[in-house]
RODO-2510 file (C-alpha; in nm, 4 decimals, decimal comma):
residues 196
     n   res          X          Y          Z
     1     m    -0,0024     0,0196    -0,0118
     2     s     0,1278     0,3272    -0,0926
     3     n     0,2080     0,5858     0,1639
     4     q    -0,0609     0,8524     0,0446
     5     r    -0,3295     0,5758     0,0833
     6     r    -0,1921     0,5049     0,4041
     7     n    -0,2113     0,8469     0,5252
     8     n    -0,5596     0,9043     0,3391
     9     k    -0,6850     0,5932     0,5726
    10     q    -0,5068     0,7336     0,8696
    11     d    -0,6831     1,0696     0,8123
    12     d    -1,0238     0,9043     0,7498
    13     r    -1,0041     0,7819     1,1355
    14     s    -0,9503     1,0478     1,2720
    15     k    -1,2127     1,2750     1,1090
    16     e    -1,4667     1,4370     1,3237
    17     p    -1,8179     1,3211     1,2622
    18     n    -2,0402     1,4935     1,0191
    19     f    -2,3404     1,4448     1,1815
    20     n    -2,5043     1,5415     1,5877
    21     v    -2,3403     1,2479     1,7693
    22     q    -2,5657     1,3275     2,0620
    23     r    -2,8950     1,2957     1,8672
    24     e    -2,8105     1,0097     1,6782
    25     q    -2,7237     0,7967     1,9858
    26     q    -3,0688     0,9244     2,1300
    27     l    -3,2498     0,7792     1,8258
    28     l    -3,0733     0,4210     1,8441
    29     l    -3,1501     0,4099     2,2285
    30     a    -3,5113     0,4724     2,1263
    31     a    -3,4904     0,2231     1,8480
    32     l    -3,3542    -0,0433     2,0969
    33     n    -3,6055     0,0066     2,3524
    34     e    -3,9186    -0,0312     2,1374
    35     p    -4,1307    -0,3204     2,2515
    36     l    -4,0862    -0,4936     1,8956
    37     t    -3,7489    -0,4729     1,9087
    38     v    -3,6815    -0,6053     2,2478
    39     q    -3,9051    -0,8909     2,1988
    40     e    -3,7153    -0,9915     1,9079
    41     y    -3,3844    -0,9480     2,0623
    42     k    -3,5135    -1,1435     2,3626
    43     s    -3,6289    -1,4304     2,1265
    44     l    -3,3009    -1,4390     1,9467
    45     l    -3,1137    -1,4437     2,2710
    46     g    -3,2812    -1,7601     2,4105
    47     p    -3,3477    -1,8144     2,7961
    48     d    -3,0233    -1,9027     2,9059
    49     v    -2,8961    -1,5433     2,8155
    50     d    -2,9762    -1,2557     2,9859
    51     y    -3,1401    -0,9492     2,7610
    52     e    -3,0404    -0,6580     3,0029
    53     r    -2,6650    -0,7515     3,0031
    54     f    -2,6892    -0,7792     2,6184
    55     e    -2,9205    -0,4168     2,6033
    56     s    -2,6407    -0,2444     2,8561
    57     s    -2,3550    -0,3971     2,6525
    58     a    -2,5133    -0,2937     2,3125
    59     i    -2,5923     0,0672     2,4704
    60     d    -2,2381     0,1141     2,6033
    61     a    -2,0684    -0,0177     2,2486
    62     i    -2,3147     0,2884     2,0851
    63     m    -2,2130     0,5210     2,3639
    64     q    -1,8173     0,4744     2,3284
    65     n    -1,7844     0,4538     1,9659
    66     w    -1,9286     0,7710     1,7789
    67     k    -1,8617     0,6021     1,4422
    68     l    -2,1657     0,3317     1,5228
    69     c    -2,4258     0,6335     1,5500
    70     n    -2,3881     0,6833     1,1355
    71     p    -2,7110     0,7922     1,0375
    72     a    -2,6862     0,6541     0,6941
    73     e    -2,9653     0,3890     0,6332
    74     g    -2,7188     0,1058     0,5321
    75     f    -2,5238     0,1746     0,7809
    76     r    -2,7765     0,1773     1,0247
    77     k    -2,9591    -0,1675     0,9052
    78     s    -2,5966    -0,3203     0,9248
    79     l    -2,5560    -0,2276     1,2684
    80     f    -2,9499    -0,3790     1,3815
    81     f    -2,8221    -0,6982     1,1776
    82     s    -2,4965    -0,7117     1,3525
    83     l    -2,6693    -0,6826     1,6740
    84     k    -2,9340    -0,9440     1,5497
    85     k    -2,6043    -1,1751     1,4572
    86     a    -2,4166    -1,1006     1,8354
    87     a    -2,7980    -1,2303     1,9987
    88     k    -2,8431    -1,4987     1,7848
    89     q    -2,5123    -1,6484     1,9243
    90     g    -2,6133    -1,5514     2,2743
    91     l    -2,3036    -1,3132     2,2959
    92     e    -2,2520    -0,9518     2,4022
    93     p    -2,1146    -0,6626     2,2063
    94     d    -1,8858    -0,5798     2,5201
    95     g    -1,5405    -0,5906     2,3548
    96     s    -1,4678    -0,9067     2,5167
    97     q    -1,7315    -1,1690     2,3946
    98     g    -1,7619    -0,9703     2,0503
    99     v    -1,7347    -0,6302     1,9016
   100     l    -1,9237    -0,3883     1,6729
   101     v    -1,6831    -0,3033     1,3973
   102     p    -1,7365    -0,0231     1,1557
   103     r    -1,5665    -0,1217     0,8285
   104     y    -1,5258    -0,0486     0,4929
   105     n    -1,7555    -0,2955     0,2568
   106     s    -1,6261    -0,3075    -0,1198
   107     d    -1,9507    -0,4689    -0,2328
   108     a    -2,1543    -0,1935    -0,0926
   109     k    -1,8895     0,0532    -0,1657
   110     c    -1,9455     0,2144     0,1935
   111     e    -1,8886     0,1764     0,5616
   112     l    -2,0914    -0,0677     0,7427
   113     v    -2,0940    -0,2159     1,0946
   114     q    -1,9812    -0,5861     1,1013
   115     w    -2,0063    -0,8126     1,3924
   116     q    -1,6788    -0,9733     1,5251
   117     p    -1,7004    -1,2627     1,8046
   118     m    -1,3595    -1,2599     2,0221
   119     v    -1,1839    -1,5796     2,1592
   120     k    -1,4093    -1,5415     2,4715
   121     g    -1,7332    -1,5569     2,2914
   122     v    -1,6333    -1,8323     2,0732
   123     q    -1,5502    -2,0252     2,3863
   124     i    -1,8639    -1,9409     2,5612
   125     a    -2,0854    -2,0478     2,2373
   126     g    -1,9107    -2,3688     2,2028
   127     k    -1,9168    -2,4500     2,5489
   128     r    -2,2864    -2,3269     2,5819
   129     a    -2,3905    -2,5705     2,2686
   130     g    -2,1607    -2,8717     2,4037
   131     i    -1,9145    -2,8823     2,1369
   132     l    -1,6201    -2,7352     2,2730
   133     a    -1,4522    -2,8421     2,6309
   134     s    -1,1607    -2,5768     2,6022
   135     l    -1,0226    -2,3491     2,3587
   136     n    -0,6472    -2,2161     2,4220
   137     a    -0,5478    -1,9035     2,1978
   138     q    -0,2565    -1,7275     2,2146
   139     f    -0,0437    -1,4360     2,0069
   140     v     0,2752    -1,4332     1,9332
   141     l     0,4227    -1,0430     1,8078
   142     a     0,5885    -1,0087     1,5197
   143     g     0,9988    -1,1029     1,5325
   144     e     0,9037    -1,3041     1,8615
   145     p     1,0493    -1,6719     1,8545
   146     f     0,8274    -1,9445     1,9176
   147     r     0,7639    -2,3044     1,9309
   148     y     0,4632    -2,5099     1,8525
   149     l     0,4353    -2,8301     2,1068
   150     s     0,1924    -3,0730     2,0002
   151     g     0,0531    -3,3675     2,2473
   152     d    -0,1531    -3,3675     2,5402
   153     d    -0,0570    -3,0460     2,6323
   154     e    -0,0987    -2,8376     2,2940
   155     r     0,0602    -2,4832     2,3130
   156     i     0,2878    -2,2214     2,1813
   157     e     0,5951    -2,1741     2,3721
   158     r     0,8015    -1,8676     2,3370
   159     v     1,1816    -1,9271     2,3261
   160     h     1,4284    -1,7290     2,4107
   161     d     1,7558    -1,9297     2,2263
   162     g     1,6827    -1,7742     1,8937
   163     i     1,4945    -2,0837     1,7367
   164     s     1,2042    -1,9232     1,5347
   165     a     0,9632    -2,1128     1,3336
   166     c     0,9069    -1,7848     1,1274
   167     s     1,0861    -1,5228     0,9737
   168     r     1,1810    -1,2073     1,1846
   169     d     0,8479    -1,0128     1,0019
   170     a     0,5847    -1,2843     1,0398
   171     g     0,3186    -1,2416     1,2912
   172     t     0,1283    -1,5479     1,4494
   173     t    -0,1933    -1,6646     1,5860
   174     g    -0,2599    -1,9861     1,7315
   175     a    -0,5593    -2,1417     1,8851
   176     v    -0,5867    -2,5281     2,0152
   177     c    -0,9396    -2,6844     2,0805
   178     l    -1,0497    -2,9708     2,2379
   179     l    -1,3799    -3,1646     2,2149
   180     p    -1,5725    -3,2611     2,5284
   181     s    -1,4416    -3,6120     2,4516
   182     r    -1,0989    -3,5613     2,5576
   183     t    -0,9900    -3,8182     2,3794
   184     l    -0,6408    -3,7677     2,1264
   185     p    -0,8467    -3,8584     1,7851
   186     r    -1,1134    -3,6019     1,8707
   187     r    -0,8586    -3,3262     1,9213
   188     l    -0,8952    -3,0284     1,6606
   189     r    -0,6054    -2,7755     1,5779
   190     l    -0,7982    -2,4830     1,4647
   191     a    -0,5588    -2,2137     1,3168
   192     l    -0,1666    -2,1963     1,3466
   193     s    -0,0144    -2,0005     1,0371
   194     c     0,2756    -1,8468     0,9722
   195     r     0,2180    -1,4924     0,7715
   196     r     0,5354    -1,3736     0,5732
***
Protein backbone atom coordinates (compact mmCIF):
# COMPACT_ATOMS: atom_id res chain seq x y z
CA UNK A 1 0.00 0.00 0.00
CA UNK A 2 1.42 3.38 -0.90
CA UNK A 3 2.17 5.98 1.74
CA UNK A 4 -0.46 8.32 0.26
CA UNK A 5 -3.23 5.69 0.64
CA UNK A 6 -2.07 4.83 4.15
CA UNK A 7 -2.12 8.53 5.12
CA UNK A 8 -5.61 8.94 3.63
CA UNK A 9 -6.89 5.99 5.69
CA UNK A 10 -5.36 7.46 8.84
CA UNK A 11 -6.99 10.81 8.01
CA UNK A 12 -10.38 9.08 7.58
CA UNK A 13 -10.07 7.44 11.01
CA UNK A 14 -9.35 10.71 12.80
CA UNK A 15 -12.15 12.72 11.10
CA UNK A 16 -14.77 14.31 13.26
CA UNK A 17 -18.35 13.18 12.60
CA UNK A 18 -20.42 15.11 10.08
CA UNK A 19 -23.63 14.41 12.02
CA UNK A 20 -24.99 15.22 15.47
CA UNK A 21 -23.66 12.32 17.57
CA UNK A 22 -25.83 12.98 20.64
CA UNK A 23 -29.01 13.13 18.55
CA UNK A 24 -28.12 9.90 16.73
CA UNK A 25 -27.29 8.16 20.02
CA UNK A 26 -30.72 9.12 21.37
CA UNK A 27 -32.41 7.82 18.21
CA UNK A 28 -30.53 4.52 18.46
CA UNK A 29 -31.39 4.11 22.15
CA UNK A 30 -35.05 4.80 21.39
CA UNK A 31 -34.99 2.19 18.59
CA UNK A 32 -33.38 -0.38 20.92
CA UNK A 33 -36.11 0.20 23.53
CA UNK A 34 -39.08 -0.27 21.18
CA UNK A 35 -41.24 -3.18 22.46
CA UNK A 36 -41.05 -5.15 19.17
CA UNK A 37 -37.28 -4.77 19.06
CA UNK A 38 -36.91 -5.87 22.69
CA UNK A 39 -39.13 -8.90 22.06
CA UNK A 40 -37.17 -9.85 18.93
CA UNK A 41 -33.81 -9.67 20.71
CA UNK A 42 -35.13 -11.64 23.71
CA UNK A 43 -36.34 -14.41 21.40
CA UNK A 44 -32.98 -14.47 19.57
CA UNK A 45 -30.99 -14.58 22.83
CA UNK A 46 -32.85 -17.54 24.24
CA UNK A 47 -33.68 -18.27 27.87
CA UNK A 48 -30.13 -18.77 29.15
CA UNK A 49 -28.85 -15.28 28.20
CA UNK A 50 -29.84 -12.16 30.15
CA UNK A 51 -31.42 -9.52 27.88
CA UNK A 52 -30.58 -6.64 30.24
CA UNK A 53 -26.85 -7.46 30.07
CA UNK A 54 -27.03 -7.72 26.27
CA UNK A 55 -28.87 -4.39 26.03
CA UNK A 56 -26.44 -2.70 28.43
CA UNK A 57 -23.46 -3.95 26.38
CA UNK A 58 -25.05 -2.74 23.13
CA UNK A 59 -25.76 0.69 24.63
CA UNK A 60 -22.20 0.94 25.98
CA UNK A 61 -20.79 0.04 22.57
CA UNK A 62 -22.90 2.73 20.88
CA UNK A 63 -22.07 5.38 23.50
CA UNK A 64 -18.32 4.66 23.41
CA UNK A 65 -17.86 4.62 19.62
CA UNK A 66 -19.40 7.58 17.79
CA UNK A 67 -18.76 5.86 14.45
CA UNK A 68 -21.56 3.38 15.28
CA UNK A 69 -24.03 6.30 15.29
CA UNK A 70 -23.72 6.99 11.57
CA UNK A 71 -27.26 7.91 10.38
CA UNK A 72 -26.85 6.51 6.83
CA UNK A 73 -29.67 4.02 6.16
CA UNK A 74 -27.41 1.16 5.03
CA UNK A 75 -25.09 1.69 7.98
CA UNK A 76 -27.97 1.73 10.47
CA UNK A 77 -29.42 -1.47 8.97
CA UNK A 78 -26.01 -3.17 9.22
CA UNK A 79 -25.74 -2.10 12.87
CA UNK A 80 -29.06 -3.72 13.78
CA UNK A 81 -28.26 -6.78 11.67
CA UNK A 82 -24.93 -7.14 13.52
CA UNK A 83 -26.70 -6.82 16.87
CA UNK A 84 -29.12 -9.56 15.78
CA UNK A 85 -26.18 -11.80 14.81
CA UNK A 86 -24.67 -11.24 18.25
CA UNK A 87 -27.99 -12.03 19.94
CA UNK A 88 -28.48 -15.15 17.82
CA UNK A 89 -25.05 -16.38 18.95
CA UNK A 90 -25.95 -15.51 22.56
CA UNK A 91 -23.00 -13.13 22.87
CA UNK A 92 -22.72 -9.58 24.15
CA UNK A 93 -21.08 -6.78 22.12
CA UNK A 94 -18.95 -5.85 25.12
CA UNK A 95 -15.48 -5.93 23.53
CA UNK A 96 -14.69 -9.19 25.32
CA UNK A 97 -17.23 -11.63 23.88
CA UNK A 98 -17.48 -9.73 20.61
CA UNK A 99 -17.29 -6.30 19.07
CA UNK A 100 -19.23 -4.17 16.58
CA UNK A 101 -16.73 -2.95 13.98
CA UNK A 102 -17.44 -0.25 11.40
CA UNK A 103 -15.58 -1.31 8.23
CA UNK A 104 -15.48 -0.31 4.62
CA UNK A 105 -17.41 -2.84 2.53
CA UNK A 106 -16.06 -3.00 -1.01
CA UNK A 107 -19.25 -4.61 -2.36
CA UNK A 108 -21.53 -1.91 -0.93
CA UNK A 109 -18.88 0.79 -1.53
CA UNK A 110 -19.50 2.29 1.90
CA UNK A 111 -18.78 1.73 5.57
CA UNK A 112 -20.99 -0.87 7.31
CA UNK A 113 -21.02 -2.48 10.75
CA UNK A 114 -19.76 -6.03 11.13
CA UNK A 115 -20.22 -8.32 14.15
CA UNK A 116 -16.93 -9.91 15.12
CA UNK A 117 -16.89 -12.54 17.90
CA UNK A 118 -13.76 -12.57 20.04
CA UNK A 119 -11.95 -15.61 21.53
CA UNK A 120 -13.96 -15.42 24.77
CA UNK A 121 -17.19 -15.32 22.76
CA UNK A 122 -16.18 -18.40 20.75
CA UNK A 123 -15.39 -20.19 24.02
CA UNK A 124 -18.78 -19.28 25.52
CA UNK A 125 -20.74 -20.23 22.41
CA UNK A 126 -18.86 -23.52 22.00
CA UNK A 127 -19.32 -24.53 25.63
CA UNK A 128 -22.99 -23.54 25.58
CA UNK A 129 -23.55 -25.71 22.48
CA UNK A 130 -21.68 -28.62 24.08
CA UNK A 131 -19.19 -28.94 21.23
CA UNK A 132 -16.19 -27.40 22.94
CA UNK A 133 -14.46 -28.38 26.19
CA UNK A 134 -11.65 -25.82 25.97
CA UNK A 135 -10.10 -23.33 23.60
CA UNK A 136 -6.60 -22.00 24.12
CA UNK A 137 -5.56 -19.07 21.97
CA UNK A 138 -2.19 -17.37 22.08
CA UNK A 139 -0.65 -14.59 20.06
CA UNK A 140 2.97 -14.19 19.08
CA UNK A 141 4.26 -10.78 18.12
CA UNK A 142 6.15 -10.19 14.90
CA UNK A 143 9.74 -11.25 15.34
CA UNK A 144 9.13 -13.05 18.63
CA UNK A 145 10.64 -16.55 18.54
CA UNK A 146 8.23 -19.38 19.35
CA UNK A 147 7.80 -23.13 19.08
CA UNK A 148 4.54 -25.03 18.57
CA UNK A 149 4.24 -28.02 20.96
CA UNK A 150 1.72 -30.75 20.21
CA UNK A 151 0.59 -33.66 22.36
CA UNK A 152 -1.55 -33.76 25.49
CA UNK A 153 -0.74 -30.15 26.33
CA UNK A 154 -0.82 -28.39 22.95
CA UNK A 155 0.46 -24.84 23.11
CA UNK A 156 2.69 -22.18 21.65
CA UNK A 157 5.84 -21.73 23.71
CA UNK A 158 8.01 -18.68 23.49
CA UNK A 159 11.69 -19.51 23.15
CA UNK A 160 14.65 -17.37 24.04
CA UNK A 161 17.40 -19.29 22.30
CA UNK A 162 16.92 -17.74 18.86
CA UNK A 163 15.07 -20.74 17.37
CA UNK A 164 12.08 -19.38 15.50
CA UNK A 165 9.41 -21.06 13.40
CA UNK A 166 8.87 -17.96 11.27
CA UNK A 167 10.98 -15.18 9.88
CA UNK A 168 11.65 -11.98 11.82
CA UNK A 169 8.77 -10.08 10.11
CA UNK A 170 6.10 -12.73 10.67
CA UNK A 171 3.13 -12.47 13.03
CA UNK A 172 1.40 -15.63 14.18
CA UNK A 173 -1.89 -16.47 15.81
CA UNK A 174 -2.57 -19.90 17.17
CA UNK A 175 -5.59 -21.59 18.71
CA UNK A 176 -5.98 -25.14 20.00
CA UNK A 177 -9.44 -26.60 20.50
CA UNK A 178 -10.31 -29.64 22.62
CA UNK A 179 -13.67 -31.35 22.12
CA UNK A 180 -15.72 -32.64 25.09
CA UNK A 181 -14.69 -36.30 24.65
CA UNK A 182 -11.07 -35.27 25.44
CA UNK A 183 -9.76 -38.21 23.42
CA UNK A 184 -6.67 -37.76 21.26
CA UNK A 185 -8.33 -38.58 17.93
CA UNK A 186 -11.01 -35.95 18.65
CA UNK A 187 -8.52 -33.10 19.01
CA UNK A 188 -8.85 -30.34 16.54
CA UNK A 189 -6.19 -27.77 15.79
CA UNK A 190 -7.95 -24.63 14.62
CA UNK A 191 -5.48 -22.13 13.32
CA UNK A 192 -1.75 -22.00 13.41
CA UNK A 193 -0.33 -19.97 10.61
CA UNK A 194 2.83 -18.17 9.68
CA UNK A 195 2.35 -15.10 7.56
CA UNK A 196 5.29 -13.69 5.66
